[in-house]
N, C-alpha and C positions, 0 to 999 in steps of 0.2 A: 555347821550347824547339826545338831540330833537330828534322829530318823522324822520325818517329814508330818506325819498322823492326819487322818484327814480331816477335812473341814467340820464335816457332821459328826465330829467327836464334841465339838461345843455344844453345850446343851442349849436346845432352844432352835440350832439349826438342822431342818431337816431337808428332805429333798429338794422342794419346790425351791425354798433359800438358795442351796447349794450349787442349783442351775444357776439361778440369779446371779449369784456371786462368781460364779465361773467366767461371766461376761465381764466381769472386773478383773479379771485374770488372777484371783482367788478359787484355788483347787484343794489347797492344802495348809496346815498349820505354818507351814515354813512360808508361803505364799503370804499368807496373813500378815508376819512378823515384817517381809520384806514391802508391805503396803504402805505408803509413806501417807500420813495424814493431809488433807489439803489446805488445813490454817488449823488452828490454836481456840479453844474459846476460853479466856482466862477467868475463870472464877477464883483467883486466889482469895480477892475480898468481897466481903457482903456489898451489895450495893441496894441501899434503900431508895424508892420510888425520890426524895430528895437530893439522891447524887446524881441523879441523870443529865445529860447535857443535851445540846442540839446533834454535837459530835459522837456522843455515847450515848447512847438511850435504852442501854443496858439494863438489866435487873437483875439479884439474886440474892434475896431476902426471906425472912419467913415474913407470912401474911395469916390473918384468922378471918375465916366468911364470917358477915355479917348479914347479908340479906340475901334473898333470891327474886328475881323477876322476870317474867319471858316478854318478847318484843315480837312482831310479825315479821319476816325476812324472805325477801326475794328467792334466796337461795335456797332456805331449807324448811319455810315454814316458818311456825313459832321456834326463836332460837333464846337458850336460857343467858342471861345475867349474872354471873353471881357477885355480887358489891364485897368487896374484902379490907381490912385494912394493915398497912404493914406498923414495925412499932415504934413508928415516928406518928403513929396517926393519921398518916396520907391514906386516901382513897383510891381504889383500884377497881375498875370493872373489867373481869372474864370473860369474854365476850365467846362462848362455846358453839359456834355454828357445827351443826350435826353431829351433838356427842349429847344425845340427849341424858346417857346414864350418869352426864356427871352431877347432876343433880342430887343424886340419890349419895353420891360419893362426898360432894360439899357440904356436908351436913353444917347447919349454921353452929358455929359456934367452934369449929373444927379447925386445927392450925397444918399448916403446908408450907413448905420449901420451895418458893418458884423461883425458875430461872426463867429468862424471854428476854432476846436478842437486840428488842424494840418495843418501848411504850409511847403511847400519843397521850399528852396532857391537853383537855379542854381550856374553854375562856372559865370554867367555874373552877378549876384546880384540879378536875376531877382525871385520874389518868385509867389509859383503858389499853387493852391489848389482846388480840383474837391468836395468836401464838406463842403457846409456853409449854413449861413440862412443869410438873408437881411431884413432888417429892416427901415421904412422911419424916425424914430427917435429913440433916446436913449432911452428912455424911454421903447418903445417897445422891443426894444433888449435887454434889462434885463441886460444893464450896469449900472453896479453901485450896482448892487444885487448879491446873490447865489442863482441861479437858481437850483429847487430838476430835478434829472435825472431818471425815472421810467424804470421799465421792461416794453418792448412794445410785443406787440404780431400783427399778420396778418398787417393791414392798420392803425392800431393805432398808431400815433405819439408823441411826445414829447409833442407838443404843445397843443393837445388834451386834453393829460392826467392833464398838466399844467393848463388849462383853467377849467377841471373839478375839479380840486383841489381846487385852488380858489373860483369858483361857492361855493363848496360844504362847505368850512371854514365859508363862509360869510353866507351860508343858515342855517347852525345849530349851529352857536357862537350865546351867549359865549356858551363855553363849562364847566359843571359843573365837580366839582373836584369827584374824585371816590375812596380817600383816605379819612382814618380818619384824622384829621385838623390838629392833632398831629404831625402827619409825617412828615410834608413838612418840618418843621422846623427840627425835630430830625434827619431826614437822608438828609436834602438838597435837597429838590425836587422842581421842579418846580409845580406850579399849573395848572391844565389841560387848562386852555384857552392856557397859554402861550406857552403849551408844543407842542398841536397839531396843532398851528400854527407856533414854530419854527422848528417840525421836519419837514416842507415842504417847508417853506421861511422863514428861519434863518437870522439875521443879521449879524451871526458873528459864525466864528467854536465853540466859548465856548458853542453856544446856541445848535447847533446840539449835540452836547458831551451831554448836561443836558437833552434835551428834552428828545434822547433816553432814555437814564440812567431815568428819571421819566418814563416815556412810558414800557422800558423793566421791571421795578420795580413792576408795577402795571399790568400789562399782568402776571408776575410772582407770585405776590402775588395772584389775585385771583385764578389762580390757585392751590396753593397751599389750600388755605383755603377750596376751592372743596374739592379738595384730603382728609383734615382733616376734614372737616363736615362728608364727604361720611363715613369716618372711625370710626369718634368717639372718642372721648376724653377719655373713660373710665380708671380712675385711677385703676392699680392693685396691691394687696398687695405683696408683697416680697411670693413665695415660701420656704416651706420650706424643708432645707437640710435633705435626710436620712441618717441613719447610714450608710448604704452601699455606699454611697457616702461619707461620709466621710473617709472612710476606704479606697475607690479607692483614693483617691486624698492624701490620707496622705503616701498609699505605692510606690505613682510614686518617681524615683528618682529623679527628680527637683521637683521644686517648679512651679505653674502655674503661668501666666504673669496676671498681672493686667486687661490685656483686656478679657482672659482667665476666671476668674472668673466674672467681670462684663455681660459677656454674660451668661456663665452659668446660672447665677442670674435671669437675662432678661428673659433666655427661662423658666426657672424653675417658675418665676412669671406667664408668658402665660399658661404654663400647668396646673396650678394650679387655674386658673382664673375662669372654667368652661365654656369658650369660645373656639370654636376652635384655635390654634394657625395657623399663616401663616406670617412665618419669615425667609427674608434672613439671614444666616451667612457670610461673608466677609471676607476675611483674604488674607494677602499676602502668598507666595509658601511658607510654612514651618512653618506657626504662630500657628498651632497646632489647627486647625477647627475639626479635626476628634475626638480628644482627647472632644472635647466640646459636638459634637455631642452624644458621647459615654455616657457621664455624663448624658446627658439629656436622654437618652435611657435607662439607668439605674435606672433613676428616674422615668422612666413613668412605668418601670417593675414592680419596686416594689410598684408602686399599684395595680398589679394584671393585668397589662394589657400587650397588644403585640407590638411590635415595627419591621417597615420593612424599611430596608437599601437598597437605589437603586443606582447603579454606572453604568456609561454608555457601559462598556466593560467587558466581563469574568475576562479578567486578572486585572483590577484594583477592580473587584469583588471579587474576590478570595484573593488578599491580603488584603481587609479590613474586610475580612470574619477571615481570620488569625490574624488580629490586634485584633478585639473583642473578639478571643479567648483566646488569650493572655493574653488581657488586662481584661474581665470579667469571664472567668470562673471559677474565683476563688470566686465570689460573688453569684455563684451559677446559673448563668444565662444559660438557655437551647439554643443553637444557631444552626441554618440551615445555608445551602447554597443552592441557588436554581439558575439554569441555564437554558437555553436550551438545554442541553447536558445533565442534568439530567434528566435520561429516566427510564423506566420500573419499577421494582418493590421498587427501591429507591425511586422515584419521587412518586410513589401511598402511602408511609408511610410519605414522609415527607411531603404532603398534609395532609394526615388526623392528623398529629400531629398539623399542623397550625390550621386546624378546629376544635380539639377540646381541643385546647389552651396548651399543652405540650411541644410545641416549644414556648420562648418569642420573641425572635429575627430571623429573617431572614433576609438575605444578599445576594442580586442576582443581575441581570439585568434585561431586559425588562421582561423576562419571568415570573415576578412578575406580568403583569398587564394580564395574562392569565385569561383567565376565569373562566378554572379549582381551581385556587387559592382562596380560602375563609380563613376568620379568624374567631375564636369565639369573639375577644374582640382587635381590631387593633386600637390604640388609637395614633398613632405617625408616620407619614412615611417621614422618613430621605432622602434626594436628594443630591448626591453626583454630581457634575459640572452640576446645574440646567441649564444653557444656553445648554444644550445636549437634552433636554426635551423639550417638547412641552408643553401648558397649558392643551390640552386636554389629555395627558398621567400623568400628577400630577393628574390630578382630577379623574381620571379610577382609580391610585389606592387608594387615597383619601377614594372613596366611597366603598373601599372593607369594611372602618370600619365606623362607626359610630359617625361623628359628630369627626370626627380623625383631629389631628395637623399635620401639615405641617413646615418642616425644612428644607430649602431652602440651600445648601453651592457652592460656587463660591470662585476659586483661582483667579478669572479675576476682581479684584477690582475696584472699580469707588468711587470719593467722596463720602462719607457720605452721604451729602446733593442730591446729584445727583441721590443716588441710591432711597431715598425715593420718588424723584420724577417720575423716570422712571417706578419705582416696585412701584406703587402706592396702590396696595393691599396689600403692605409685610409694616411689619415690619421689621426695618433693625438691624444688631448688629455686629460691626466694631471691628475687631483685626489689631490694626495695628502694638503691639509690639513683636519683634520675642522673641523665648528662649534666654536664660544667655548663653554666650558662643559663641555666632554664628560671624563667620568673616565673616565682607563683600568679597564678590564674585569678583575677579578682572577681569574685562573683557576688553580683547585687541581687536582691529582691527586687522584681517592679510589680507593683499593682496597676490594676487597669487604669488607673486614673493619673498614674504618673509615666505613662506611656510615651508620652511626645517626648519627654524630657531622655527617655533612651533613644528615640529615633534622632535626635539632636546630637547626641555622642557618638553615634556611629557614623553619622554622617561627618565628623572631626577625622573619624580612622579613614574614610575614603580619601579625602582632601589628603591625607600621610600615604597614599597609595598602598593602604591596608585593605583585607576582605573580609568579607563576613560570611557565616549561615543564620538563616531564618528556618527552623523547625517547627512543625506542628502536627499535630496527630492524626488529620486527618487529608485525601487527597481532595475530594469535594462536598458538599455540601449534600448528598444523597442521603436520606435519611433521616429522623427526628435526632436534631441534636445541636447546640448550642456554640458548638466547637468551631474555633476558626480552622478553615482547610487552607492549603497551599495555592491552590488554584485561584481562588480572589483573593487571596493575601498578596499571591505574584501581581495580581493587577493591581492593586491598592500601593504596592510597594515602587511598583514601576513609577506610578503619580506621585509619590514621594520623593523619590531620587529620580528624578529627572536625567536621562544622556548617561547613567552608571549602567554600564550593561550588566545583565543578571539574567538568570536561567532558570526554570524549573527541573528538580528531578525526585522521581518517588519510584515506588516497585513496579508501576505498570508499562513504565518505559521498556522500549526494547533494549537488550543489552548494549548494545552498539551506540544506540544513541546516549546513554548513559554514560559509558566510556568516554564518547565524544565530549561529552559536557564538563567533564571533570580531567580532560585532558585542557580544555580552553582554560577552564579555572587556574589549573596550575600555572597554563601560560598569561594570567593575568589576563585574557583575553573578555572572561567573565570575572566581576570582581564582586559578586555576591549570588548565592546559592538558595532557594526557596522549595525547601525540601521534607519530605518527613524524616522518620527515623532510620531510613536508608544508607543515610552517612555517618551510622552510628560510630562503625567500624572501620579502620584500616585505610583511613583518609589523611594523607600527610603533606599539608598545603603551609610551609613554612609563614607565607604573607598574611596567613589568616589567623586575626587577631579578636575577633568578635562571635560570640555564639548566641542566639539568641531561642531560648527553649518558649513557647509559647503553651499554655495549661500545663506549665511545669507540674504544676499538685498531682497532675493523673499517671505522670511516668514517676515508675520504681526507682531506686536510688543508686544501682546499677546502672540503668538506663542513662540515667542524669549526668553519673561519673563519666561514662563513654562520652556521651555526645559532649559534654565540656571540653574533654581530653581533645577535640580537635582543633582546639588552637592550644596557644603557649608552646608552638612545637618547635621555635627558634629563640633566640634573645630578645625579642619585642615582648613589649606590655601587653597583656592580654586580657580580654574581658569576657564575662560569660555572665548574661541577662536573664532571671526565671523569675517569668510572669505568671503571675498568679490571678484566681479569680477569688473575688471576697471572701466568700462564705467556706472556709478552708476543714475539713475533717480533722481529730487531731492527728492521726497518724501522716496526713500529706504535712501539717504545718511542721511537725518531725523532722522530716526528710528533707525540707527545705532548711531547716534551721542547719541540720546538719551539712547540706551542702554549704552553706551561709559557713558555718565556721572552721572547714577544713578542705582542703586539696587530696589531702594524704587518702589512698585508695583503699588501706590498709585499715585506716581508722574508720573510714564509710563504711567498709567491709562490718567490723566489730557492729557499727550503731546500726547499719541492715539487719542484722542478726538478733539485736534487743527489739526491731519494731517488729521484725515479720516473722524472726523462729528460723532455724538451720534446714526445713523441711524440703522449702524448693532448691535448697543452694544442694544438698546432699545428692537430690535424685533417687528414686526406686532402690537403685544399687545399693545405696546406702542405709537404705530403711531400717535394716535392723538394729543396727548402731543405734541410732536415734529413742528406741524402748528403754530410756535410761529412767530408773525410780525414783534415785535424791541427786543426780547430776544433771546441771543444765549445760547443752552446748553455748549455750547466750550469754551467761552470767559467770560461766566457773571456768574463764580461760586459764587463770593463775593455777587452779588444780590439774585443770589438764596438762598443763608445762612441766607442773611439778611431778604427774603420774606418768609423763612422759619421760624425764631426765631418769627419775628412779626405776622405770621400766626397763630402758635403756640399759644403765647399770646392770641390771640384775640379768638380763638376756645374756648381755656379753660375758660377766663372769661366771655364773652357774647356768646356763642356758636348760640344762636339765632340770634347774629345781631339788637337785640331790641334795642339796647342803641341809642341815638342823634347821639353821637360822629361817631359810624359803620354804620351811615344810607346808607352815599355813596356806603359803601361796598354793601350793602343790595341790592341797587337801582342797580350797576354797576353787580351783580352774576345773578340778576333775567335777565337782558338785553342782558348777555351772553345764556342764557339758552332760 
């Protein structure tokens, strides 16, 4: 794009207007061209009063003033009412609040072209409007054209922004192409001179669609290319599988999925590359991420290094430690468990073993960040539920080693290409495939009035020797709320299921008590848990087949999916009951419908993006990537995928963008910086 020019070059834009436009990100003519309309006002056809409908009450036509009158108004004293007539002979009353000057302007017999987004019709067939624009000519009114509608601020009007965009387009055109020439035909894109003109002043609906698609793809392409060039594209040799790893994998009572094998191979290549790994391992609930992490830990420990595994809660960390001991002890791995509750002589001895290297693997919580925790040769940090830890926390643990690698895991999956974009500093491995033998969980939406039928179905599961969870959003009834709580519902459920052993579990219980309850639940000394969302992650009970989530409409999709994932962890048919109140919001209905339709975590993540957008998912660190003008991380997943593919090809074949064909990209990237 040519030299930028100042926004004050636009006639009618002074210092005050420029300051207001600055709050919209418009400081130069280039900024104005890159400022997309939020919608469009289609004035291609004249619309007389007779053309209005309840769905489209807009008009764009010629009117003639036939009379004036005034009436009292609470808002502005006396208000002018100008009665007009369109070319079909229908009457329209213009209500001119706070516009006394209009009487001199709207002379009797004068004709104007009017545009109004909405007019109302009374019982006598007379139309009226208080919001309208009047122009002397059809051209000035924009009739016969599609006009842009921009976001406004302060005293900035649509007229000012339309004048500014038209001026900027004329001043900076022709616009140079920003992509390699071959991509325009390959991906059916507009050339950029057409795209910038059409995004502001399209000739038809197809122009809008294709211009936005071109500019969105360009934006994503440049972003992806910046990410890839920043990370580098060094090819890694496949890592060598150790004998201990082969022995571990062969000893498993099941076969690893293809995705698990691929992820283990990618991680192994990273660990053997000589460069610190920074990889995200994402997968749906129950896809086997932790097993892949233990294989990675074993690979690193076999080289004489230490591994730290961090979980967000003591409950989850303890379960991981028990799982690691069961899986890795036969390989001679020396394992320790560290939380804030490990104190005194036990803590001192544990810290000494980490410092002198006699402990190979430590599993713990935030306690691993403590200043007194030191390692002899920490080379791999594994972080479960990575979104629960900040960037600084992850780096603090990494810095306890020398060039230590990080493997982050998340069971809140997002489409892989989007993950590569949001988490630009990470490589990504994805587990799509679920272990064989798993039966999809059946999900039922249950209204309050159908609650008893649900209870009877769960009673049948108890008779079969299966277990259940009942999840509620509150611990007790303190405060003003109509929400059910675990304390009262535990009593109610005990009365409903007499003789069925149960337990109450929530965040206020001592950690040792929670651990004892889960142990008894696993041993089937307890048949159902009445819980808060404390059971959301990390609990693996094969005989648990029923999950009841009360007030499901107030939970987010990620939480609902995680809770549902506590069942269906064996070959037994499993069920999830989402209990909701009658007065659901539109968003709550959408969330529950998604849960009913699919158990695919990646599909759920896509729908979550559509419902709430990507902001929460990305976090502060990635906020810069979300300032996209034309592209949407919610609805443009196909464009993100195409942009990623093309960017990877170009970064691999011409990393310096030195070829003639890639010169437009080189120039465009330079203009961005």
